[in-house]
Backbone bond lengths (Angstrom), bond angles and torsions (degrees), N, CA, C in turn:
res aa  C-N    CA-C-N  psi(-1)  N-CA   C-N-CA  omega(-1)  CA-C   N-CA-C  phi
1 M - - - 1.437 - - 1.524 110.17 -
2 F 1.312 117.27 153.93 1.413 123.55 -178.55 1.501 110.11 -121.42
3 C 1.322 115.71 145.42 1.486 123.24 177.36 1.524 109.10 -89.97
4 F 1.326 117.61 122.43 1.456 123.34 -177.27 1.582 109.13 -109.50
5 Y 1.327 112.37 143.27 1.475 122.11 176.01 1.535 107.55 -126.90
6 I 1.334 114.64 153.90 1.465 121.87 173.28 1.494 109.41 -118.42
7 E 1.327 117.00 137.18 1.481 121.31 175.88 1.546 108.73 -66.17
8 N 1.285 116.98 140.01 1.473 119.86 -179.81 1.536 110.40 -75.02
9 R 1.312 118.63 -32.47 1.445 119.85 -178.21 1.546 109.37 -89.71
10 K 1.315 112.51 152.51 1.494 118.78 179.26 1.509 108.76 -89.35
11 R 1.288 115.06 146.75 1.452 124.96 177.37 1.516 109.67 -128.26
12 F 1.315 116.37 165.20 1.426 121.08 173.74 1.534 112.28 50.07
13 G 1.280 118.21 43.31 1.465 121.79 -177.37 1.537 109.35 95.35
14 N 1.337 117.47 -100.67 1.476 120.03 -177.63 1.512 113.98 -119.85
15 Q 1.301 117.58 19.24 1.504 121.01 -176.01 1.488 111.58 -91.95
16 Q 1.350 116.93 145.61 1.435 122.83 172.30 1.533 106.83 -116.45
17 V 1.343 115.37 133.11 1.476 120.46 -173.09 1.558 108.16 -87.34
18 V 1.333 114.79 137.06 1.492 121.56 175.97 1.477 107.88 -102.66
19 H 1.378 114.92 132.39 1.482 121.77 -179.11 1.518 111.27 -124.85
20 L 1.338 116.16 156.03 1.466 122.43 166.67 1.531 107.45 -76.28
21 K 1.316 115.62 153.96 1.480 120.68 177.08 1.490 111.17 -56.65
22 S 1.334 120.85 -33.19 1.481 123.05 -177.19 1.520 114.14 -85.49
23 C 1.314 117.01 4.55 1.523 118.35 -174.77 1.533 110.39 -69.26
24 D 1.295 114.37 137.20 1.479 120.27 174.71 1.523 112.84 -68.00
25 L 1.317 117.06 -18.82 1.448 121.30 -177.96 1.523 114.57 -98.23
26 L 1.378 115.38 3.49 1.451 122.48 178.76 1.516 110.74 -60.86
27 P 1.303 119.80 125.78 1.473 122.03 178.10 1.545 112.13 -63.09
28 E 1.351 116.39 162.27 1.429 121.51 174.50 1.535 110.20 -57.74
29 K 1.339 119.44 168.17 1.435 123.41 -176.31 1.481 114.10 -54.59
30 T 1.307 118.70 -36.45 1.484 122.16 -178.25 1.523 111.83 -73.03
31 G 1.337 117.47 -15.49 1.439 120.82 -176.02 1.503 114.04 -106.28
32 R 1.364 116.52 13.11 1.458 118.05 -178.03 1.503 111.61 -145.61
33 T 1.351 117.48 161.29 1.462 123.80 178.01 1.506 106.31 -129.98
34 K 1.329 115.17 134.18 1.464 122.45 178.48 1.515 110.33 -73.47
35 L 1.325 117.20 128.93 1.480 120.64 178.11 1.503 111.64 -97.43
36 G 1.309 117.01 -25.93 1.502 121.80 178.47 1.499 112.06 123.19
37 F 1.324 113.84 -167.72 1.439 122.86 -176.74 1.530 110.67 -104.07
38 F 1.328 115.02 128.83 1.489 122.48 -179.10 1.512 107.91 -142.28
39 N 1.312 115.04 156.85 1.482 120.26 178.14 1.515 111.02 -73.10
40 D 1.326 118.50 -31.15 1.447 122.58 179.38 1.539 110.17 -166.52
41 F 1.315 115.34 177.87 1.437 120.15 -175.68 1.522 110.58 -65.90
42 Q 1.308 118.74 -33.37 1.430 124.56 -179.88 1.522 110.98 -63.20
43 E 1.359 116.54 -39.69 1.495 119.37 177.27 1.550 109.65 -68.60
44 L 1.316 118.35 -40.08 1.446 121.78 176.36 1.501 108.75 -59.37
45 Q 1.346 117.08 -46.61 1.461 120.66 178.66 1.527 113.20 -59.66
46 A 1.313 116.82 -41.93 1.467 120.14 178.86 1.517 114.75 -65.79
47 Q 1.338 117.34 -31.30 1.443 121.03 -175.97 1.510 113.86 -97.86
48 H 1.302 117.74 -1.72 1.470 122.14 -176.77 1.510 111.27 -92.90
49 D 1.318 118.14 135.91 1.426 122.89 173.29 1.536 108.46 -86.28
50 P 1.332 116.49 107.23 1.490 119.34 -171.82 1.533 114.06 -84.79
51 A 1.337 117.16 32.90 1.459 118.77 -176.08 1.524 117.84 -53.33
52 D 1.356 115.93 -42.76 1.466 116.18 -178.28 1.512 114.39 -141.86
53 V 1.338 115.30 17.31 1.471 119.65 -177.67 1.509 110.45 -120.23
54 F 1.307 117.74 132.68 1.474 124.78 176.86 1.519 107.50 -112.35
55 M 1.311 117.15 103.95 1.470 122.88 -172.84 1.535 112.07 -106.10
56 I 1.314 114.72 147.07 1.450 120.46 171.83 1.512 109.51 -135.46
57 A 1.330 117.81 140.11 1.469 121.93 179.55 1.505 111.46 -69.09
58 C 1.333 116.09 139.17 1.474 122.00 174.49 1.489 110.21 -61.69
59 T 1.333 117.83 127.00 1.433 122.32 -178.78 1.550 112.39 -74.51
60 Y 1.336 116.42 -11.98 1.440 121.16 178.63 1.516 113.52 -84.73
61 C 1.344 116.24 -55.89 1.434 120.13 -173.82 1.547 112.69 -91.23
62 C 1.295 118.33 -34.78 1.490 122.34 -178.81 1.528 110.56 -72.14
63 K 1.336 118.98 -20.41 1.443 121.99 176.44 1.511 112.10 -58.21
64 S 1.340 115.23 -34.15 1.462 119.12 -177.84 1.528 113.55 -70.80
65 L 1.320 116.98 -15.43 1.446 122.41 175.40 1.533 110.66 -96.07
66 Q 1.304 115.65 7.18 1.464 121.61 -177.22 1.537 111.94 57.49
67 I 1.312 114.62 42.02 1.442 120.90 179.36 1.481 109.11 -88.16
68 K 1.289 118.12 138.35 1.427 122.44 172.89 1.567 106.42 -73.05
69 T 1.304 118.12 108.43 1.440 121.85 -173.68 1.493 114.39 -74.16
70 D 1.355 116.29 -3.30 1.446 115.50 175.58 1.524 112.56 -94.07
71 Q 1.367 116.00 7.91 1.477 117.97 177.85 1.490 105.52 -82.36
72 R 1.326 113.20 134.52 1.441 120.00 -175.15 1.551 106.86 -128.40
73 I 1.339 113.25 153.07 1.464 120.16 171.97 1.523 106.73 -105.96
74 T 1.309 117.50 116.11 1.461 120.58 -175.67 1.500 110.75 -126.33
75 S 1.310 117.09 167.34 1.426 123.09 178.67 1.544 107.28 -65.76
76 R 1.346 113.73 142.85 1.449 119.41 179.95 1.515 110.02 -75.43
77 E 1.276 116.92 141.81 1.490 122.09 176.17 1.496 107.70 -87.66
78 N 1.304 119.22 138.22 1.476 123.88 178.97 1.493 109.89 -87.32
């Protein structure tokens, strides 16, 4: 399992980047929030309530997990 974090600040408009704990681009402690342990980004996506967060996988660290970095967690449309 891998430990995932999300950046607190938004980038690229309204997206927040998700990183692995080992990522060289992971912000300092004050600039990130721990999401927990998951087997991959897809599991994180399946277990996350996307009510108000638009996430994108880090293209630097998540590439090593063979994650499609264009997968996003978005608010559900009614």
